[in-house]
N, C-alpha and C positions, 0 to 999 in steps of 0.2 A: 502493500499500498503506500502510495507516496501521498504527498504533503495536500492532494486535491482528492477531494472524492470519489470513490470509486464507483462503476456503474451499480448500480441498485442491482440484487438479485443476484452478482454475475461476482463468483467470488475469484482472484487474480490466482496463477499457480503457486500455492506454499510452498511444499517442500519439492525438494530433488536429489533425488540419488544417485546421481552420476558425478563421478567426480570428471576433475580435466582428462585422466587418465581413463577413464570408463567407470561401469556400475561398482557402486560400495557395497561389501556386505555387513551387517550389523556385527559389531566388532565384542562376540561373544568373549572372545581369551580375554580382553581389557578389560570386560566388563566383572569377568569371573576374578581377576587380579585384584581390581580394587573392593570388592565386593569381601575378598578375605583380608585384603588389608584394614575392612571396616571393623569386621568382626574381631581381629588380632589388637587392634587399638583398645578397643572396647574392653577387650581380657587387659592387654596390658596398664589402663589405666584405672582397673578396677571400677568399672561404674556401676552407680549406683543409683537410685531416684531420691529426690528431692521430698523430704516427707515433713519440712516443716514451714511448709509456707500455709495460705489462707484455704487453695483448693483442696489439699490432702485434710485440714481441719474439717472443712467443712461437709467432704465425703466420709469423714470417720461419724460428724453429728449424725448423717444422714442414715449410715451402718448402726447408729446406735440409738435410732428411733426421735432423734430430736427435730429432725426437718432440715434444711436449710438452713444452717445457723452455725453461730458459734468461730465464725473467719477469724478471729482476734483471739482467739482462745476458749476456753468452757465458762461458761453463763454469759458469753457478748451478747446472743438476742440473735434474732432472726437475720438474715443478712441477702444482700445483693452485691455484696461488694465484690464478688467474681462470678463471671459467667458459668452456666450450670454444666455445662460439656464434660469438661475435666473432672469436677468434682463427680459427678455421676461416673466416670470411668473408674474415679477411687472407691466410689460404693459398690460397683459391680466386682474389683478384684479383691475388695476385704471379704466381700459376700464368697466369693470362689476360695478364699482363702481362710476364712473363717476367723476373720479378724487379725492373720498373723502378719505383721510389718513384712518379715523378711519375704513372705512370697510376695508381696506388693512392690518390694522393692525390687526384686528379682524380674517381676513380671515388666514393670514397666521400662529398666533399663533393657530387656529381650526386645518390648516395641519398640525403642528408643533403634537400636541397633536393624530390625526390618525394618522402620520407614528410610532408615538412611542406603541402606542396601536398594529399595526401589525408588529412593532420589536416585541414587548412581544409575541405575538401568535408565529413567525417564531424559536423565542430561545428555546421556550416549545417545537414544533415541532420537531426542531431537537435536542435536550435534549430527549426528547421521543424517537426518533427513535435511537438512537447511546448509551447512555447510559445504564448500568446493575444496577450499584451500589449505584446510587443517585438520591433520588427523586426529583418531579419536584419542590417541596418546596426550593430544592436548586438552580436549574435554576433562582428559581422567586425570590429568597434571591441575588442573584448575581447579576442578572439583576438592581434591584431596588439599590442595592451599588453602579451601575455602573452611574443611574441615578442620585442619592444623591450625588455621586462625582462630579458631575458637574451640582448641581439643579441651579445655576446662568442661565446656555446657555439653562438648559433644560425648566427650569420653570420661570423663569424672563425674559429673552429676549433673542427670536430666531432671529438667525443670521441667513447662509445658512446652518446650521450643519442638520437642516431636510432634505432638498434636497440630501445632501448627505449621511445621513444615509439611507434614501428611495433608494439610486444608490445603497449602500453594500448591503441593503435585498434584491434586486432585483437580484444584482450579485451572489449572495449567492444562492439565491432559486433556478435562471435558472441555475446556476452549475449545482447543486445537482439533481436538480428532473426532468429538461426537455433535458436532452441530446442535447446540444447545436448545437454540430457538428456532430450530427446521421445522417444529408441529408443536401442536398444542400441548401434546402427553410429554412430548421431549421439555416443552419451557415450562410447565406444574411441577416435572419433577427436578430442573434445572433451582426454578424458585424454590421447591424445599429444600435443594441443597443448601441455597444459599442462607434459608434460614440458620439451618445446621451449623455452616462456617459462622455465622455471626454470632453463634451463642456459644463458638469455643473462641472469638474473638471479635468485637466490635469491626476494628480496623478491617478483619479480613472479609468479615461484611459489606466494607464498602469497599475494599478489592473487589470481590464479587459484582459489586453495583456498576463499577467503572467499566469491567470485564464487560458486563452484561449491554453496558451500552454501547460502548464498542463492537460489540457481535451485531446489534440490532442497527447501527447507522452502515456499518461495512455493507451490510446486505440487505438493506431496508425491511427488516422483520420487526417491524414494531409492534404488529399484534402478537408476537411471541415474547416480545419483552414487555407488553403488557398482562401477558397471562404469568408471565415470570414472577413481577412485581406482586400480583395479586397473591400468589402461593408462597411468596417470600412473608407478606403480610399475615396470609394465616400460619405459616408454622409459627411467627414470634408472639401469636396471639395468648395462647395459654401461659408463656411463660410471664408475659406484660402483664395479663389481668390477676395471675397469679402476685406478681410487686404492687400493682395496683390494692388489693387486698389486704395484704400485710404491710404496707408503706403509707398507703392513702395517697398515692402517686402514678404518674407515668414513668413507667422505668422498664424501656423495651429490653435492653440487655446487662446494663451493670451501673449502678449506683454511684462509682466512686468518681467522676468525672470531676465535680468542683472539689473533692481533695488534691488530684492529681493536681491540677493550676494551683491551689495554694500550696500546695509542697514544693512545689518548682521556684515560685514565685515568692514566697514568704519563709518558709522553713530555708531553700535553700540559699546560702548565705552571699555567694556570687555566682557570675555563670548563669547557662542558663539549662547546665546537664545534671541530672541527676545523679548522684557521687555518694560515695559510701559512707562518709558523716552524717547525710541529710537521711540515709535507710537506717541509721538507728533511733530516729526520729517518729519513724512511721508506727500507727498504732498496735500494729503485730506486736511490736517489742514492749515486753512486761516491764512494770516501773514506770514507765515515761509519760510524760505529761500529756502526748496527744491518746495514749491508751488510755488514760483514767477520763480524760476528756470523752471519746467514745463510748465508753462504759459507762459513766453518769447519765447523759444525754440520749444515749440510742443513737443508732447509727443514723435514720432519717435527720434527727434533731443536730447530730455531731454534721453530717453533708452540708446542712442549711446553715449552719455557724459558720463554716469554712468558706462558703459560700460567697456570704456576704463580707468576710474576712477578704478575698479575692477580689469581688467587684471595688471594694474600697481603696485595697491596692490601685487595681487598676485604674481608677478614676484620678487618682492621686498621681500617677509614676508612670502617665501612657508612653515616655522614652524608654525606662528602664524595661518595660515591656518587649517593647519593639528592641532593644539591646538582647536581651535574651532570648527572641524570638530569632536573631541572627544567629547567636551561637546555637542555637538548635540547630537550623539549618547547616553550620556549616561541620556541627557533630557529627549528622547523620549522614552526610555527604562526604567533604574531603578531608575533615581533620580531626585525627581520631584521640578521643578522650578517653582513659580507661576508667570503669569505674570505681578500682583503687586504685589512688594516686600512688600509692607507694610501690604498686607495680613498675614504676617509671626509675625508682630507686635501685630494687631489689634487681631488675634483668634491662637495663638499660638497652641492650643491642636488642633483645624482643621487643621493647616498645617502639624503639626506631623504625625497624624493621615491619611492626606492624601502623606503622604514620605513613611510612611510605607507598606500602600496600593498600590501605585504606582507601584513597582516593577511586581506586580503577575502575571500580563497578560503575561509579557515577559517569568519571570520563568515557568509558567505553558507552555509556548512554549517549552521552552529549556527542561521541563520532558518529553511532549509528543515525540521529536525527538530523544530524548533518551530511552525512552521504546519502539520507534518503532522498533527497534532492538528484541525486546521479542516479541511484540504484534504488528503486521502490523497495521499503519493507516489505516481509510477506505478515500472514495474520500470525504466528506464535513470536516473532518480533514484537509486534505491537501488543499484543498480552500479555509479553512479562514486562514492556516497558511500562504498560497501566497498572499492573501489579505494584510493581516497584514504586512509581510515583503514589499510587492512592492509598497503598500501605503505611506509607513512610509519612504522608499529609497531615495525621491526627497528633503523630510523635512530635513532628516538628511545631505544633500550633500548642501542644499540652504539655508534654513531659516526655524525657527521650533518655536511655542512658544503652550501654551498649549490648545487652541482652536480648531488646526489641528487636535488632536487627539480626541477631543468629539466624532466626527459620528463613531470613533471604537467601541462604549458601545457594538454595537452587535458579533462585532468579540472577545472582549476581554472578554465578559462574556462567550460565548462559550468557549473558551481558559481554563479559570479557572475551567468550569463547568466539561469540559471532563479531567485535570488533577486532579481534585480531584474524578473523578468518577475512573480514570484508580488507584490513590493511596487508592481509598477505596477497590478497587478489588484485591490489592496487599496485603492490611491486612486483609483483609478477607482470602486472601489465608495461609498467616502465621499464621491467628489465627486456622484455622482448621488444619494443619500439626502438630500444636502442640498438 
């Protein structure tokens, strides 16, 4: 797709499986090697699940028959602080394991490894179908580099990143291969799927909406888009009604938006990025001021209070807000800032390597957009670009730290591979002309 609208109902050629020297075969051996490395790294890193966060506490509350509650600890009451899918997965694992935390921890680690293996296959499959000038080993190397970049999150401590990565994998694969708006039945299923993604993380729901809009605009399937919107509305209705009954207000997915704004702009002393010292002030930290306020007021009143404080700050300090917004934009795209500043002192070579490589996906995206005037981008290109931009937008606007971009490994890897492929084609063409 070029920067001019395509002909409605006509999809330009999306994939090509022929390189400059002839047909290409799917890189089965490369996929096997990378998948083996993933399993080996998980074993080496002693991968385990994080059972100290809000999601597990809510899952434990559900398992104990106390409902969707106790996000900040026992006795802290009903909650909508977290999206419902991951706590429900914890509920299922606790039920299967009869409350054994070790079984839950092992199960989450296995699920994360399985998702990484599936993501490897997806990256290689899309690279196989959409590149001409780089081999499978380039895609494999870039993907492995992305995993190594966040080795701690992928191979030592499993948060919700694996679930969000799975959501991205399914979103990208569905958009590229399933023609989800092509019929009313598929559009309804796609909308229900969008509701599921939203209940994993609202930012992924926004990415689903942006990709759906792209598909509708690209092929003129606006009726399918309407059906999908109706389906996602219906999918989110039960959870929204539950929140309305419990809290007396409209909460489509999560309740903590106002707190995130308050945290980033009032608790965070400088800059716009969420860092370790601020994390210690979170309501989940026992004995802290925020925890006491949350417990005393209850979640709804606590959120209202923090919203008021943020709005007062915004009215009094609009320039500071814009300055922090600029910091978050740079921190999500081109300037690496670690969650724990001590990392810079403990391992300076690793820190500077991360800082040098961090901008590559964003620069690759800019390069792809720039060259699209000369060589149109296909549906997979635009899908991945839209996912990258729409997912990061809420974090730039509200609150960001490095863990939020960990699930984008599939997106970032593909952007870098595609930019390398185009650059390789350009250099090959120039060499031929000489």
